[in-house]
Phi, psi and omega in degrees: 000326182294324178292323177297325185275315186258351186083190181292148179290158177298145183304319182295327177291318178299316182296333178280345185289133180283336183248022185302329182297340176285333190240339186239132176287164181300333179277002178093357180277154179285132175294140183058038181302331181296340179278349186259121175238122182290128175228117180304146180304319180300324177293317181292332182255020180306131180097346177279163178300137181302324181296317180290325176298315179300315180298314180296318178300325180284339179272326187264090179226147178298310184274121179307325181294339180273348181280154174288151178270178184300317181297316178298320179298317180291337178269356181298138182307323181296318179292318182294334183263359179291133181243000000 
């Protein structure tokens, strides 16, 4: 699902992966790529609250450094407004 949502991972991330041979061909293409159709997260979450979509988008990133951390997540307006 993450490939469907974010597209293929960045090449440098793939090269760091210990299990890349299970998912990536030697030429760098995704194995069974024909099975993957990109669908933006917003499309998949259509009808959900905008705040939760924003929070999920900030959590679901290929690069861990690009994701929000726990403190940022707990300070997110959607979390703060949950009753």
